[in-house]
FISELO-53308 format. One record per residue: x, y, z of N, C-alpha, C in turn; residue number from 1; residue in one letter. Coordinates in nm, 2 decimals. Layout:
MARLUM; n.x; n.y; n.z; ca.x; ca.y; ca.z; c.x; c.y; c.z; resi; resn
MARLUM; X; Y; Z; X; Y; Z; X; Y; Z; NUM; A $
...
END
This chain:
MARLUM; n.x; n.y; n.z; ca.x; ca.y; ca.z; c.x; c.y; c.z; resi; resn
MARLUM; 0.10; -0.12; 0.02; 0.00; 0.00; -0.01; 0.10; 0.13; -0.01; 1; M $
MARLUM; 0.04; 0.23; -0.09; 0.16; 0.34; -0.09; 0.10; 0.44; 0.02; 2; S $
MARLUM; 0.19; 0.53; 0.04; 0.16; 0.62; 0.14; 0.05; 0.71; 0.11; 3; V $
MARLUM; 0.01; 0.75; 0.00; -0.12; 0.80; -0.03; -0.25; 0.72; -0.01; 4; R $
MARLUM; -0.22; 0.58; -0.04; -0.36; 0.49; -0.02; -0.37; 0.49; 0.14; 5; E $
MARLUM; -0.26; 0.46; 0.20; -0.24; 0.45; 0.36; -0.31; 0.59; 0.41; 6; Y $
MARLUM; -0.29; 0.70; 0.35; -0.34; 0.83; 0.42; -0.47; 0.82; 0.37; 7; Q $
MARLUM; -0.52; 0.80; 0.28; -0.69; 0.77; 0.23; -0.75; 0.68; 0.34; 8; K $
MARLUM; -0.68; 0.58; 0.33; -0.76; 0.47; 0.42; -0.77; 0.52; 0.56; 9; K $
MARLUM; -0.68; 0.60; 0.64; -0.68; 0.66; 0.76; -0.78; 0.76; 0.77; 10; R $
MARLUM; -0.78; 0.84; 0.65; -0.90; 0.97; 0.65; -1.01; 0.90; 0.64; 11; R $
MARLUM; -1.04; 0.81; 0.56; -1.21; 0.73; 0.56; -1.23; 0.70; 0.72; 12; R $
MARLUM; -1.14; 0.61; 0.75; -1.16; 0.56; 0.92; -1.17; 0.66; 1.00; 13; E $
MARLUM; -1.09; 0.76; 0.99; -1.13; 0.89; 1.11; -1.29; 0.95; 1.07; 14; R $
MARLUM; -1.30; 0.96; 0.95; -1.45; 1.03; 0.92; -1.56; 0.92; 0.96; 15; I $
MARLUM; -1.52; 0.79; 0.95; -1.62; 0.69; 0.98; -1.63; 0.69; 1.16; 16; F $
MARLUM; -1.52; 0.69; 1.21; -1.52; 0.71; 1.34; -1.60; 0.81; 1.41; 17; Q $
MARLUM; -1.58; 0.94; 1.34; -1.63; 1.07; 1.40; -1.76; 1.05; 1.35; 18; A $
MARLUM; -1.83; 1.02; 1.26; -1.96; 1.01; 1.25; -2.02; 0.92; 1.32; 19; A $
MARLUM; -1.98; 0.81; 1.35; -2.05; 0.70; 1.44; -2.06; 0.76; 1.58; 20; M $
MARLUM; -1.95; 0.84; 1.63; -1.95; 0.88; 1.76; -2.04; 0.99; 1.76; 21; A $
MARLUM; -2.06; 1.06; 1.66; -2.16; 1.18; 1.65; -2.32; 1.13; 1.63; 22; L $
MARLUM; -2.32; 1.02; 1.56; -2.47; 0.95; 1.56; -2.50; 0.92; 1.71; 23; F $
MARLUM; -2.43; 0.86; 1.77; -2.43; 0.78; 1.92; -2.47; 0.90; 2.01; 24; R $
MARLUM; -2.41; 1.01; 1.99; -2.40; 1.15; 2.09; -2.53; 1.20; 2.06; 25; Q $
MARLUM; -2.53; 1.26; 1.94; -2.65; 1.35; 1.91; -2.76; 1.25; 1.85; 26; R $
MARLUM; -2.75; 1.17; 1.76; -2.87; 1.11; 1.72; -2.82; 1.13; 1.56; 27; G $
MARLUM; -2.86; 1.02; 1.50; -2.85; 1.03; 1.32; -2.90; 1.12; 1.26; 28; F $
MARLUM; -3.02; 1.18; 1.30; -3.10; 1.29; 1.22; -3.05; 1.42; 1.28; 29; Q $
MARLUM; -3.00; 1.43; 1.38; -2.95; 1.57; 1.43; -2.80; 1.57; 1.39; 30; E $
MARLUM; -2.75; 1.49; 1.36; -2.63; 1.52; 1.29; -2.59; 1.56; 1.15; 31; T $
MARLUM; -2.52; 1.63; 1.11; -2.52; 1.68; 0.99; -2.37; 1.65; 0.89; 32; T $
MARLUM; -2.38; 1.64; 0.78; -2.25; 1.60; 0.71; -2.11; 1.71; 0.76; 33; A $
MARLUM; -2.15; 1.84; 0.78; -2.08; 1.94; 0.83; -2.02; 1.92; 0.96; 34; S $
MARLUM; -2.10; 1.85; 1.05; -2.08; 1.82; 1.19; -1.97; 1.74; 1.17; 35; D $
MARLUM; -1.99; 1.63; 1.10; -1.89; 1.50; 1.08; -1.76; 1.55; 1.04; 36; I $
MARLUM; -1.77; 1.66; 0.93; -1.65; 1.68; 0.88; -1.55; 1.78; 0.98; 37; A $
MARLUM; -1.62; 1.85; 1.05; -1.57; 1.93; 1.17; -1.51; 1.84; 1.25; 38; K $
MARLUM; -1.59; 1.75; 1.30; -1.53; 1.66; 1.40; -1.40; 1.57; 1.34; 39; A $
MARLUM; -1.41; 1.54; 1.23; -1.31; 1.46; 1.16; -1.19; 1.55; 1.11; 40; A $
MARLUM; -1.21; 1.68; 1.12; -1.10; 1.78; 1.09; -1.07; 1.77; 0.95; 41; H $
MARLUM; -1.19; 1.74; 0.89; -1.17; 1.74; 0.71; -1.29; 1.85; 0.67; 42; V $
MARLUM; -1.27; 1.90; 0.55; -1.39; 1.99; 0.48; -1.49; 1.92; 0.45; 43; S $
MARLUM; -1.61; 1.97; 0.45; -1.74; 1.92; 0.41; -1.72; 1.86; 0.28; 44; R $
MARLUM; -1.63; 1.90; 0.18; -1.61; 1.82; 0.06; -1.53; 1.72; 0.05; 45; G $
MARLUM; -1.45; 1.71; 0.13; -1.37; 1.57; 0.16; -1.49; 1.46; 0.23; 46; T $
MARLUM; -1.55; 1.50; 0.33; -1.65; 1.41; 0.36; -1.72; 1.35; 0.25; 47; F $
MARLUM; -1.79; 1.42; 0.16; -1.85; 1.38; 0.05; -1.76; 1.30; -0.05; 48; F $
MARLUM; -1.64; 1.35; -0.04; -1.55; 1.27; -0.15; -1.55; 1.09; -0.09; 49; N $
MARLUM; -1.55; 1.08; 0.05; -1.55; 0.96; 0.10; -1.70; 0.88; 0.11; 50; Y $
MARLUM; -1.80; 0.97; 0.13; -1.93; 0.92; 0.18; -2.03; 1.01; 0.10; 51; F $
MARLUM; -2.09; 0.96; -0.01; -2.17; 1.07; -0.11; -2.29; 1.11; -0.02; 52; P $
MARLUM; -2.34; 1.05; 0.10; -2.45; 1.10; 0.16; -2.40; 1.03; 0.31; 53; Y $
MARLUM; -2.48; 1.12; 0.44; -2.45; 1.04; 0.56; -2.49; 0.90; 0.59; 54; K $
MARLUM; -2.60; 0.88; 0.53; -2.65; 0.73; 0.51; -2.54; 0.62; 0.48; 55; E $
MARLUM; -2.43; 0.69; 0.40; -2.36; 0.55; 0.32; -2.26; 0.53; 0.45; 56; A $
MARLUM; -2.23; 0.64; 0.56; -2.18; 0.57; 0.68; -2.23; 0.47; 0.73; 57; V $
MARLUM; -2.37; 0.48; 0.78; -2.46; 0.36; 0.81; -2.40; 0.21; 0.73; 58; L $
MARLUM; -2.42; 0.23; 0.59; -2.41; 0.12; 0.51; -2.26; 0.07; 0.53; 59; L $
MARLUM; -2.18; 0.14; 0.57; -2.05; 0.07; 0.60; -2.05; -0.01; 0.74; 60; E $
MARLUM; -2.14; 0.07; 0.83; -2.16; 0.01; 0.99; -2.23; -0.12; 0.95; 61; Y $
MARLUM; -2.33; -0.11; 0.90; -2.41; -0.24; 0.86; -2.33; -0.33; 0.81; 62; G $
MARLUM; -2.22; -0.33; 0.69; -2.14; -0.39; 0.66; -2.05; -0.48; 0.75; 63; A $
MARLUM; -1.99; -0.39; 0.84; -1.91; -0.45; 0.94; -1.96; -0.53; 1.02; 64; L $
MARLUM; -2.12; -0.51; 1.08; -2.16; -0.61; 1.15; -2.21; -0.74; 1.09; 65; L $
MARLUM; -2.27; -0.73; 0.95; -2.27; -0.83; 0.91; -2.13; -0.93; 0.87; 66; L $
MARLUM; -2.04; -0.84; 0.85; -1.91; -0.93; 0.83; -1.87; -1.00; 0.97; 67; A $
MARLUM; -1.91; -0.96; 1.07; -1.88; -1.01; 1.18; -1.96; -1.16; 1.20; 68; G $
MARLUM; -2.09; -1.12; 1.18; -2.20; -1.25; 1.18; -2.15; -1.33; 1.08; 69; L $
MARLUM; -2.11; -1.29; 0.94; -2.08; -1.37; 0.85; -1.94; -1.48; 0.90; 70; R $
MARLUM; -1.85; -1.43; 0.96; -1.75; -1.50; 1.00; -1.78; -1.62; 1.11; 71; E $
MARLUM; -1.88; -1.58; 1.20; -1.94; -1.67; 1.31; -2.02; -1.78; 1.23; 72; E $
MARLUM; -2.09; -1.73; 1.17; -2.18; -1.85; 1.07; -2.09; -1.93; 1.01; 73; V $
MARLUM; -1.98; -1.86; 0.91; -1.89; -1.97; 0.86; -1.84; -2.08; 0.96; 74; K $
MARLUM; -1.78; -2.03; 1.09; -1.74; -2.14; 1.17; -1.83; -2.25; 1.23; 75; K $
MARLUM; -1.95; -2.19; 1.24; -2.07; -2.28; 1.31; -2.11; -2.38; 1.16; 76; R $
MARLUM; -2.11; -2.34; 1.04; -2.13; -2.41; 0.92; -2.03; -2.53; 0.90; 77; L $
MARLUM; -1.89; -2.48; 0.94; -1.79; -2.58; 0.92; -1.80; -2.70; 1.05; 78; A $
MARLUM; -1.83; -2.65; 1.15; -1.84; -2.73; 1.26; -1.95; -2.84; 1.23; 79; R $
MARLUM; -2.05; -2.82; 1.14; -2.15; -2.91; 1.11; -2.26; -2.88; 1.18; 80; G $
MARLUM; -2.29; -2.77; 1.26; -2.40; -2.74; 1.32; -2.56; -2.74; 1.24; 81; E $
MARLUM; -2.63; -2.79; 1.30; -2.80; -2.76; 1.25; -2.77; -2.62; 1.17; 82; D $
MARLUM; -2.82; -2.64; 1.03; -2.86; -2.50; 0.97; -2.95; -2.40; 1.02; 83; P $
MARLUM; -3.06; -2.49; 1.08; -3.18; -2.45; 1.11; -3.14; -2.37; 1.26; 84; L $
MARLUM; -3.06; -2.42; 1.35; -3.02; -2.35; 1.45; -2.89; -2.25; 1.43; 85; A $
MARLUM; -2.86; -2.25; 1.30; -2.75; -2.14; 1.28; -2.84; -2.01; 1.20; 86; I $
MARLUM; -2.99; -2.05; 1.14; -3.08; -1.97; 1.10; -3.11; -1.89; 1.22; 87; L $
MARLUM; -3.15; -1.95; 1.33; -3.20; -1.88; 1.44; -3.09; -1.80; 1.49; 88; R $
MARLUM; -2.98; -1.85; 1.50; -2.87; -1.77; 1.57; -2.84; -1.63; 1.47; 89; F $
MARLUM; -2.86; -1.64; 1.35; -2.86; -1.53; 1.28; -2.96; -1.42; 1.32; 90; I $
MARLUM; -3.08; -1.48; 1.30; -3.21; -1.39; 1.35; -3.21; -1.33; 1.51; 91; F $
MARLUM; -3.16; -1.38; 1.59; -3.12; -1.36; 1.72; -3.01; -1.26; 1.71; 92; Q $
MARLUM; -2.89; -1.27; 1.65; -2.80; -1.17; 1.61; -2.83; -1.03; 1.56; 93; G $
MARLUM; -2.91; -1.03; 1.47; -2.98; -0.89; 1.41; -3.05; -0.85; 1.48; 94; V $
MARLUM; -3.14; -0.93; 1.58; -3.24; -0.87; 1.67; -3.16; -0.79; 1.78; 95; A $
MARLUM; -3.06; -0.85; 1.83; -2.98; -0.79; 1.93; -2.92; -0.67; 1.88; 96; R $
MARLUM; -2.87; -0.66; 1.76; -2.80; -0.53; 1.70; -2.91; -0.41; 1.68; 97; Y $
MARLUM; -3.03; -0.49; 1.65; -3.13; -0.36; 1.61; -3.18; -0.32; 1.72; 98; T $
MARLUM; -3.19; -0.40; 1.84; -3.23; -0.36; 1.98; -3.12; -0.26; 2.02; 99; E $
MARLUM; -3.02; -0.31; 2.05; -2.89; -0.22; 2.12; -2.87; -0.09; 2.01; 100; A $
MARLUM; -2.88; -0.09; 1.90; -2.83; 0.04; 1.82; -2.96; 0.09; 1.74; 101; E $
MARLUM; -3.09; 0.08; 1.82; -3.19; 0.09; 1.72; -3.21; 0.24; 1.63; 102; K $
MARLUM; -3.12; 0.35; 1.68; -3.14; 0.48; 1.63; -3.05; 0.47; 1.54; 103; D $
MARLUM; -2.96; 0.35; 1.51; -2.86; 0.36; 1.39; -2.91; 0.25; 1.29; 104; L $
MARLUM; -2.95; 0.14; 1.33; -3.01; 0.04; 1.26; -3.12; 0.09; 1.17; 105; V $
MARLUM; -3.19; 0.17; 1.21; -3.33; 0.18; 1.14; -3.31; 0.29; 1.02; 106; L $
MARLUM; -3.26; 0.39; 1.05; -3.23; 0.45; 0.91; -3.15; 0.39; 0.82; 107; P $
MARLUM; -3.07; 0.30; 0.88; -2.99; 0.21; 0.79; -3.10; 0.12; 0.71; 108; L $
MARLUM; -3.21; 0.04; 0.77; -3.30; -0.03; 0.69; -3.37; 0.05; 0.60; 109; L $
MARLUM; -3.43; 0.18; 0.65; -3.49; 0.26; 0.56; -3.42; 0.31; 0.44; 110; Y $
MARLUM; -3.29; 0.30; 0.44; -3.22; 0.30; 0.31; -3.23; 0.22; 0.20; 111; E $
MARLUM; -3.26; 0.09; 0.26; -3.33; -0.01; 0.14; -3.43; 0.02; 0.08; 112; L $
MARLUM; -3.52; 0.12; 0.17; -3.65; 0.15; 0.07; -3.63; 0.27; 0.00; 113; L $
MARLUM; -3.54; 0.35; 0.00; -3.49; 0.46; -0.06; -3.55; 0.50; -0.21; 114; N $
MARLUM; -3.63; 0.56; -0.22; -3.70; 0.57; -0.34; -3.59; 0.62; -0.46; 115; P $
MARLUM; -3.47; 0.65; -0.44; -3.38; 0.69; -0.56; -3.33; 0.51; -0.57; 116; D $
MARLUM; -3.34; 0.45; -0.68; -3.29; 0.33; -0.70; -3.13; 0.32; -0.66; 117; P $
MARLUM; -3.05; 0.39; -0.69; -2.92; 0.40; -0.69; -2.88; 0.38; -0.53; 118; I $
MARLUM; -2.92; 0.46; -0.46; -2.92; 0.43; -0.32; -2.99; 0.33; -0.26; 119; R $
MARLUM; -3.08; 0.27; -0.30; -3.15; 0.16; -0.25; -3.07; 0.05; -0.30; 120; A $
MARLUM; -3.01; 0.04; -0.44; -2.91; -0.07; -0.47; -2.79; -0.09; -0.38; 121; K $
MARLUM; -2.74; 0.06; -0.35; -2.63; 0.06; -0.28; -2.65; -0.01; -0.14; 122; A $
MARLUM; -2.75; 0.00; -0.09; -2.81; -0.04; 0.05; -2.80; -0.20; 0.03; 123; A $
MARLUM; -2.89; -0.24; -0.06; -2.89; -0.36; -0.13; -2.76; -0.44; -0.09; 124; F $
MARLUM; -2.65; -0.39; -0.17; -2.53; -0.45; -0.18; -2.44; -0.45; -0.06; 125; E $
MARLUM; -2.47; -0.35; 0.01; -2.41; -0.35; 0.14; -2.46; -0.42; 0.23; 126; A $
MARLUM; -2.57; -0.46; 0.23; -2.63; -0.56; 0.35; -2.66; -0.68; 0.28; 127; L $
MARLUM; -2.58; -0.75; 0.24; -2.60; -0.88; 0.19; -2.67; -1.01; 0.29; 128; P $
MARLUM; -2.75; -0.98; 0.38; -2.82; -1.07; 0.45; -2.88; -1.17; 0.39; 129; L $
MARLUM; -2.94; -1.16; 0.28; -3.00; -1.28; 0.21; -2.89; -1.40; 0.17; 130; G $
MARLUM; -2.80; -1.35; 0.11; -2.68; -1.40; 0.07; -2.64; -1.50; 0.18; 131; D $
MARLUM; -2.60; -1.44; 0.30; -2.58; -1.52; 0.40; -2.67; -1.63; 0.45; 132; L $
MARLUM; -2.79; -1.57; 0.44; -2.90; -1.69; 0.47; -2.89; -1.81; 0.38; 133; I $
MARLUM; -2.87; -1.77; 0.24; -2.90; -1.86; 0.12; -2.77; -1.95; 0.14; 134; A $
MARLUM; -2.66; -1.91; 0.21; -2.54; -2.02; 0.26; -2.59; -2.10; 0.34; 135; Q $
MARLUM; -2.66; -2.04; 0.45; -2.68; -2.15; 0.56; -2.79; -2.25; 0.48; 136; V $
MARLUM; -2.88; -2.20; 0.43; -2.99; -2.29; 0.37; -2.94; -2.44; 0.28; 137; L $
MARLUM; -2.82; -2.39; 0.21; -2.77; -2.47; 0.13; -2.75; -2.61; 0.17; 138; R $
MARLUM; -2.69; -2.63; 0.29; -2.66; -2.79; 0.32; -2.85; -2.86; 0.33; 139; P $
MARLUM; -2.92; -2.76; 0.35; -3.07; -2.84; 0.36; -3.13; -2.84; 0.25; 140; L $
MARLUM; -3.08; -2.76; 0.14; -3.12; -2.78; -0.01; -3.06; -2.92; -0.03; 141; K $
MARLUM; -2.91; -2.94; -0.01; -2.86; -3.06; -0.06; -2.92; -3.21; -0.01; 142; E $
MARLUM; -2.98; -3.17; 0.10; -3.05; -3.27; 0.16; -3.20; -3.29; 0.15; 143; K $
MARLUM; -3.24; -3.22; 0.01; -3.38; -3.20; 0.00; -3.47; -3.17; 0.13; 144; D $
MARLUM; -3.41; -3.10; 0.23; -3.52; -3.04; 0.33; -3.59; -2.93; 0.30; 145; L $
MARLUM; -3.54; -2.83; 0.18; -3.62; -2.73; 0.14; -3.68; -2.76; 0.00; 146; V $
MARLUM; -3.78; -2.67; -0.03; -3.85; -2.69; -0.12; -3.74; -2.69; -0.26; 147; R $
MARLUM; -3.78; -2.77; -0.36; -3.69; -2.75; -0.48; -3.73; -2.63; -0.59; 148; K $
MARLUM; -3.85; -2.61; -0.56; -3.92; -2.53; -0.68; -3.85; -2.37; -0.66; 149; D $
MARLUM; -3.79; -2.35; -0.53; -3.73; -2.18; -0.49; -3.59; -2.22; -0.51; 150; L $
MARLUM; -3.52; -2.10; -0.56; -3.39; -2.13; -0.54; -3.35; -2.06; -0.41; 151; S $
MARLUM; -3.23; -2.09; -0.38; -3.16; -2.07; -0.25; -3.15; -1.88; -0.24; 152; L $
MARLUM; -3.14; -1.83; -0.36; -3.13; -1.70; -0.35; -3.24; -1.61; -0.31; 153; E $
MARLUM; -3.36; -1.69; -0.37; -3.51; -1.64; -0.34; -3.52; -1.66; -0.19; 154; R $
MARLUM; -3.51; -1.76; -0.17; -3.54; -1.82; -0.01; -3.45; -1.72; 0.08; 155; M $
MARLUM; -3.34; -1.70; 0.05; -3.24; -1.62; 0.15; -3.30; -1.49; 0.16; 156; G $
MARLUM; -3.33; -1.42; 0.04; -3.37; -1.29; 0.00; -3.49; -1.28; 0.08; 157; R $
MARLUM; -3.60; -1.38; 0.07; -3.71; -1.35; 0.14; -3.69; -1.34; 0.28; 158; T $
MARLUM; -3.62; -1.43; 0.35; -3.60; -1.43; 0.49; -3.54; -1.30; 0.52; 159; L $
MARLUM; -3.44; -1.26; 0.46; -3.40; -1.12; 0.49; -3.47; -1.02; 0.49; 160; A $
MARLUM; -3.57; -1.03; 0.39; -3.65; -0.89; 0.38; -3.77; -0.92; 0.49; 161; D $
MARLUM; -3.79; -1.03; 0.56; -3.88; -1.05; 0.68; -3.81; -0.99; 0.79; 162; L $
MARLUM; -3.65; -1.00; 0.79; -3.63; -0.95; 0.93; -3.63; -0.80; 0.91; 163; Y $
MARLUM; -3.62; -0.74; 0.77; -3.59; -0.59; 0.77; -3.74; -0.53; 0.77; 164; F $
MARLUM; -3.85; -0.61; 0.75; -3.99; -0.56; 0.77; -4.03; -0.57; 0.91; 165; L $
MARLUM; -3.99; -0.68; 0.96; -4.02; -0.68; 1.09; -3.98; -0.60; 1.21; 166; T $
MARLUM; -3.83; -0.60; 1.18; -3.76; -0.48; 1.26; -3.84; -0.32; 1.25; 167; A $
MARLUM; -3.85; -0.28; 1.11; -3.92; -0.16; 1.09; -4.06; -0.14; 1.15; 168; L $
MARLUM; -4.13; -0.27; 1.13; -4.25; -0.26; 1.21; -4.25; -0.26; 1.34; 169; R $
MARLUM; -4.17; -0.34; 1.41; -4.12; -0.34; 1.54; -4.11; -0.17; 1.59; 170; W $
MARLUM; -4.01; -0.13; 1.55; -3.98; 0.02; 1.58; -4.08; 0.11; 1.57; 171; A $
MARLUM; -4.18; 0.11; 1.46; -4.24; 0.21; 1.44; -4.37; 0.16; 1.53; 172; A $
MARLUM; -4.40; 0.05; 1.54; -4.56; 0.03; 1.63; -4.54; -0.05; 1.75; 173; Y $
MARLUM; -4.46; -0.12; 1.77; -4.45; -0.19; 1.88; -4.32; -0.22; 1.94; 174; T $
MARLUM; -4.24; -0.11; 1.99; -4.11; -0.13; 2.04; -4.13; -0.18; 2.20; 175; P $
MARLUM; -4.24; -0.17; 2.24; -4.23; -0.24; 2.38; -4.24; -0.40; 2.38; 176; E $
MARLUM; -4.24; -0.46; 2.26; -4.24; -0.62; 2.24; -4.08; -0.64; 2.21; 177; R $
MARLUM; -4.04; -0.77; 2.25; -3.91; -0.83; 2.25; -3.88; -0.87; 2.09; 178; D $
MARLUM; -3.81; -0.79; 2.02; -3.76; -0.81; 1.90; -3.72; -0.96; 1.88; 179; L $
MARLUM; -3.66; -1.01; 1.97; -3.62; -1.14; 1.94; -3.73; -1.25; 1.91; 180; K $
MARLUM; -3.82; -1.22; 2.02; -3.93; -1.29; 1.98; -4.05; -1.27; 1.89; 181; E $
MARLUM; -4.02; -1.16; 1.81; -4.12; -1.12; 1.71; -4.02; -1.17; 1.59; 182; E $
MARLUM; -3.91; -1.20; 1.55; -3.84; -1.26; 1.47; -3.85; -1.40; 1.48; 183; L $
MARLUM; -3.86; -1.47; 1.58; -3.86; -1.57; 1.61; -3.99; -1.64; 1.51; 184; Q $
MARLUM; -4.10; -1.56; 1.58; -4.24; -1.61; 1.52; -4.24; -1.59; 1.38; 185; K $
MARLUM; -4.18; -1.47; 1.31; -4.17; -1.45; 1.18; -4.08; -1.58; 1.09; 186; T $
MARLUM; -4.00; -1.60; 1.15; -3.92; -1.71; 1.11; -3.98; -1.83; 1.11; 187; L $
MARLUM; -4.02; -1.87; 1.19; -4.11; -1.97; 1.22; -4.22; -1.99; 1.10; 188; D $
MARLUM; -4.30; -1.89; 1.09; -4.40; -1.89; 0.99; -4.34; -1.90; 0.85; 189; L $
MARLUM; -4.24; -1.84; 0.82; -4.18; -1.84; 0.71; -4.11; -1.96; 0.65; 190; A $
MARLUM; -4.07; -2.03; 0.76; -4.01; -2.17; 0.74; -4.11; -2.27; 0.69; 191; L $
MARLUM; -4.23; -2.23; 0.72; -4.35; -2.33; 0.69; -4.35; -2.33; 0.54; 192; L $
MARLUM; -4.31; -2.22; 0.49; -4.34; -2.21; 0.33; -4.23; -2.26; 0.26; 193; G $
MARLUM; -4.09; -2.28; 0.34; -3.96; -2.30; 0.28; -3.93; -2.44; 0.28; 194; I $
MARLUM; -3.95; -2.51; 0.43; -3.95; -2.63; 0.44; -3.98; -2.75; 0.35; 195; L $
MARLUM; -3.95; -2.85; 0.30; -4.02; -2.95; 0.22; -4.12; -3.03; 0.32; 196; S $
MARLUM; -4.19; -3.07; 0.26; -4.30; -3.13; 0.37; -4.31; -3.28; 0.33; 197; R $
END
C-alpha cells in the first residue's frame, strides 16, 4: 500500500469513527455532514469524497456488523451445526444489533427502501443478509429438506426481507415487544413455506 493509499484509508476511518461517535451522541437525524467533517478535521467536500451522503456511513457500519456475523456463521457451518439452529442464531444476532443500536439500524434499514434506485441498490449490496441466509440454507437444499421449486437466492432474500420489515414494524408500532421473539415468530412462519413437507 502506497503512502497516499494509506493516508486515504486512515482519513476514511477517521471520518467514519467521527460520524459514528456523533450519531451515538447527538442522534443520526441531528448530525449533519458538516458536523462530521468538523469532528474529523476535514472539509465538508472531503466528507462527500468518501461518503456521498451520511447514510453511506451507516451502510459501512451495517456491512461491518454483517461481516462479523458472517465469520461466526462460517465457523458454525464448518463445525457441522444444524443449519436451522444457525438460521435462528442469525435472526437472534440481528435482533440484538437492532435493539441495541435502534437509532442507527433503523435509518440503515430505511435506506433499503430509498426511492432513489441507486441508493436503494447501494444499501442492498452493502447489506447482503439474504446471501448469508442462502449460504446457511444450502446444506438443507442438498439434503432435500427445503423446497426444490425455490432458489436459494429467493429463499435467502425473502427471509432477509422478513427481518427488515419485522424490524421496521417493531420500531414504528411495537417497540415495547421483544424483537427477538417477534423475529422468531416471523421465522417460524416463513419456514413453513420453505421447508419440504
